[in-house]
Structures are given as structure tokens and as C-alpha cells.
N, C-alpha and C positions, 0 to 999 in steps of 0.2 A: 605573892607567894612563888617560890621556886619548886620546880619538879625535875627529877632525874629521869631522863628519857633515853632509851636505848636506840642507837642508830646503826644501821648497816651502811658502811661507808664505801665498801668495795668487796669483791669476793674474798671470803674469809677474813674480814676486818670489821670489827664492831667497836664502838665507843659509847661512853655514857656522857651525855651532854646535860648541863643544867640550863633549864629553860624557865622563863617567867610564864606563869599561867595568866590568862586573861582575867579581867574582873568578873566577878560572879554576877550574872544577870538575875533579874527577879524571878525567872522561871526556871532557874538552874540549880544544881547541887554540886558540891565539891566532894569527891571521893578520894580517900586515901587507900592506896592498894595494899592489900595484905600478902597476896601471891599472885603469880602469873605462871602459866604453863607454857613450855616451849613445844611447838609442834615439830616432832623429828621427821615429819614427812615434808609438808609444803614449806615450813619455815627454814629447813635445812637447804632446800633448793634455793631460797633467797640468800642464805648465808654463802652458799658456793657459787652463786651467779648463774645457776642452771634454770632460772625461770624464764619462760617465753614472755615476749612482750605482746600481750593480748589485751584487747578492750571487750569487756563482758558486762553488760548493763545489769546482769544478775549477781555479779560478784565484785563489788567494789574494793574488797580487801586485796584481791590478787590480780587486779587489772592495772595495766600501764605502770608497772613497777620499774623504777629507776633509782639508782644510787644518787645521793644518800637518801635513805628512807627509814621511816619508822615502820615496824611490822610486828605482828603478833595479834591474837584475838582471844585471849583467855585471861582476863584480869578479874580478880575478886577483891573487893575492898568494902569499906564501910563509909557511909554518908556522914561526913563531918560537919558540913555546913549547908544551909538551905537558903535559897533566894527568898525575898520577902513574900512572894506569891505561891510558895511551895509549902505544903503541909509540914509543920514542924515536927510532926510524929515520925517523919522519915529519917530524922537524925539518928545516928548509931545503928541504922538498918544494914544488914549485910546485903550487897548487890553483886551481880555479875555484869560485866561490860565486855562487848567485843571490841577491845581497845589494845593498841600496841603496848609494849612493855614499858610502863611508866610508874613513877612513885605516887603521883597524884593526877587527877584529871578533873575537868569540869564537864558535865553532861546534863542534857534534859532528862528528867525522870522517865520519860516515855521510851527513852533509848536503852534503859537498864532493865535487867531482869532480876526479880526477887526470889531467891532460892527458898526452898522449904526450910523451916526453922531447924529440922532435925539433922541437916547436912553441914559438916564442918567445911570451912573454906577450901581446904585442899581438895576435897571431893567435888566441890562446885567448879573448880578450874577445869574438870574434865567434861564440862557441859558440851563444848563444841564437838569433841570427838565422840561423845555419846550420841548427839544429835546425828552425826555423820553415820555412826553405827546403825541406829534406828532406820535412817534413809536406806542404807545398803541392804538391810534384811528386808525391808518392805519392797525394794526393787527385785531382790531375789525370790521373794514369795515362797518360802519353804513349804513343802507338802508332807503330810503325815507319812512316816516311814522312808523318807528319802535319805540317801547317802550324801553327805555334805563335806566338802573340803574348803579349808581357809588357808590361803598362801599369804604368809606374813603374820607374825604375832608380836608386832609392835602394839602400841596402845589401841589403835583402831582395830586391829586384827584381834586382840584379846577381848575387846568390848563386843565386837561382832560374834565371836565364838561363844561369849557368855550369854548373849541373847539367844543364840542358836541352841544352846544347851537347854534352854527352857522349852524347847519344841520337842515333840515325840518323834525324833528321827531314829532311823536304823543305826547310823553310825555317824559320828562327827570326828573328822581328823583334821589336824592342823600341821603347818609346817613353818619352820623358820630355821635360818642358818646358825642362830646363836642359841647355845644351850640354856642360858638364863631365861630366855623367853619361852622356850619349849618346856622348861620346868614350871614356869607360871602357867602355861596352858594346860599341862597335865593336872596341876593343882586346882585349877578352875573347873575341870571336869571333862576335858577332851577325852575321847576313847583312845586316841593315839597322837603323838606329835613328833614329826620326824624331821631330820635333816632333809633339805630338798634333794640331795643326791640319792636318797633312799626311796623317794616316792614312786618313781617308775618301777624300780625293782619290786617294790611291795604290792603295787596296785595295777600296773599297766597289764592288760590282758586278762584280768581276774574278774570282770564284770559282764555287763549286758552285751550280747553280740546280736541283738535284735536288728533285723533287716539289713544293716550295712556291713556287718562283720566288723564294726568299729569297736573292738573289744576293750573298752575302758570301763571305769568303775563308778565315777561320781555323777549323781543327777544334778548337782548344783555345786558350783565352785566359785569362790570369792578370790579375786586377785588383788591382794592389799599389801604386797611386798615392796612396792616402789621400784621394782626392777622390771624393765620392758621385756627381758628374756623369759621372765616367769610366766608371761601370757602363753608362750608356746608350751610350757609345762601344763598350764590349765587346759589348753586344747587337747594335749595328749592324754589327759587323765579324765576327761569329761565324756560321759556316755552319749550314746545316740540320742538326739533331741534334747540334750541337757542345756543347762544355762550357765553362762559365765558372767558374773557381774564384776566389772572392772572399776574398782574404787581408787586405784593408784593414780596419782597425778605424776607422769613421768618428766614433766617440764621439758628440757631440751634433750633428754636422754632418748635415743632411739635404738632399736634392735630389729633385725629382720624377723618378719612374722610368717610362720609356715602355714599358709592357707591351701597348700596343695595336698596331694595324697588323699588320705581318708577324710580330711576335713570336708571336701566338696560333697561328700555323701552323708555327712554326719548330722546335718540339720541342727548343729549346735548354735544357740543364740548367744551373741556377744552383746552385753548390756552395759551401756555406758551410765554410770551412776555418779551424781555430784550433788551435794547437799544444799547448793545455793538455790534450787528450785524444787518444787514438789513434782513428783511423777504426774504426768498428765491424766493417767488412769485414776489417780487418787485425788486430784486437785478439786474435784467437785465436792468431796467430803472432808479433805484435810487441808489445813493451813499450817503456817509455822507455829502459831501458838499451841495448836493441838499436838504437834510433833514435840515441842519443848516439854509439854506436860508428860508425855510418854517417857522422854529422855530423863526428867527429873525422877520419875518413879523408878526407872531402871537404875539410876545412880544410887538411890535409896537401897535397892536390892543387892547390887553388885558390889558397892563400896570400893571404887577402883583406887583409892588412895593407897592401898596396899602395894600397888605397883610403882610407887614413887621410889626410885633408887637413889636420886641425888637432889640435894637442895643447896642453891648457891644464893649468896646476897647479890643484889643486881649489880653491885660494883665489881663483882667477878664474872660478869657475863662472858668475857673472852675465854676463861677457863671452861665455862659450861659448853659453849659451842665447840671448842677444841675437843672436848671429851666426846661429844656426840659425833664429830667428824672423824676422829682418829680411833676411838675405842668404843664404838656402838655396841659391841658384844657385852659391855659392862653395864649397859643402861636399859631401862624401860621408859620411865617418865622422869624428866628433869624439870624442876620448877625453880623460879626465882622467888626470894623472900625479900620483904621490905621492912627496914628495921625501925620505921617511925611508929609502927603499930605494935602495942604490947599485947 
């Protein structure tokens, strides 16, 4: 059987290759993909050639990347065939796989995740981003009555803000440079959503001056914009003894970080957050399975498929990545669709 697979071959170059799938083993299943979601953060670093060459035993997906490569981690499909040792009842079941963009793939059932029956395939493709959002909020540990800022309202930022909206906060403010995403954030329930250029004008100097004279506003800030310079904005807007959760992966992008001036006296915590591991403080009670359960329930409540702005057949992958690279202001979530499934 042949499968159509997306390959990143060089910076800003992709192609679809037809590959032969291996023979189905007795303990494996064949999955036909319905849709797969593009990550506008990590995946676009791969597309642009801005990924660092790192080896991370906790993150096989994004380690030791070299062109040409398959990449992606949000495939939703249906089990069409089962090996002789696999329960035949799994046939026609909807599954999620952390798998590159491909029309069909073979996997062991233990590597697949079975979504709740109530969720449509498009919603299921948000699972990796929702798991990331759950991890970020857990690392930030919001407190009753806090003022919270989320920088960046791409898909992960919108999901984080949606989870935060469920907390009894004093105020939830978001920021993004694109009007489409700010509009989605306000519709989700943020108290305000501003262009980054207006943040300091609106909030700098308007908050807590406790002890340090560091007159800033937010108790907890999430930096999810993907822009290294936004971390300076986060520092400038976070109050004395506040927390900044850094969820962006900047790849090879760098920017000067202002740790002088008031920062030295601010006692602000900079928290590195990444979904490939469980925070040590939680790992005695939490594992990946428990976090996935929380993510599935959140997907049921939030229904993020409303943020899909574009759908492309996998054959038009070049158009999809060019859109995200050149006109991101027009997009929130872009997905691929596979035409062999009705």
C-alpha cells in the first residue's frame, strides 16, 4: 500500500512523496488519516530552518532534526485494518497519533490514543496543543484573584486563555499583533485583548509597587508569542514577585534580554515550561495519561475547531505553509485533509 507523506526538504521547501508502507505485522494496525493539524509554532521553525540541532531524550519529535525530514505530530484517522493478533473490534475506531503528516500509517495500538466518542476529528487534532496548554497552566499555578496576562493568541495562547477563563481571576488580559486573533480572544471571554504596542501604555506603572517600587501590573504572565523580544515585555509588565511562564520555543531566534534595572530587585520568577515532561513538583501524582484525560475534557468544553481558519488537501501543502509564513495575520489554525476518507 502507498502513502502520501509530507517532507521538509530545505528551508521553505516541502514536497509530497509517495512511499510504500511496510507489511502489517500481527500486532499492528493500519490507520487512514482524516486530518492533521499544522503547528504554527514549532513546525514553522522547521519550515523556515530556524530549529536548533538539539538532542533531547524527552522529546524525540524535535531532536536531531535534519533535512530532508518528516515532521508533524497531530494526525487523526480511522483504523482500517488490524493484524491477526489485534482485537478486530478496533476496526473503524477513531484514533489520534503523534505522527508526521501522512495519508496512512502503520502503528502499534499502544502508541495510539482513542478520543472520546463525542469529539469530531477536527477537534481531536488539537490534542497536542491542548496538552501543552494544560501543562503551561499547571506550571503557572494561577491563584484566586490574580491578574493574568497571556502574550500571544495563536492556538496555544487561545487554549491557555480559555483554561484561565475558568479560574476566578481578577482580570485576564491577552495580547497579539493580529486583529483576527485578538477578536477570537475577546469572543472567548478575555477581559481585554490588546496590540503589543498598547500594553505598556495601558498597564505599566498601574499596579503593585510593593517593596521594590517595581510598579507593574500582572501577577502571572505567559509568554507564548514565539518572539524572544516579547520576554522583555513580560518582564516589564509583571509585578514584584510575579511569575513568567515561558512556553515559546524560540529556536535559533535570539534577542537581548533586559535583566538590569528594576529586574534585579523584582524577584520575578522566570519559569521554563515544556510539555515533553511533567513538572517535578507534580510528577509524584501526575503522569502523561492523567494529563491527557484533562486535555480531552478541556477539548470537550472549549471545542477549539471554531478556530480553524483554513483547510488544505495534503497535496497543497506548499500553499498552506506559504500562507502561514507570509500572511499569518489571516490564520489561526490550519489543517490538512486527506481525500481517501469519506
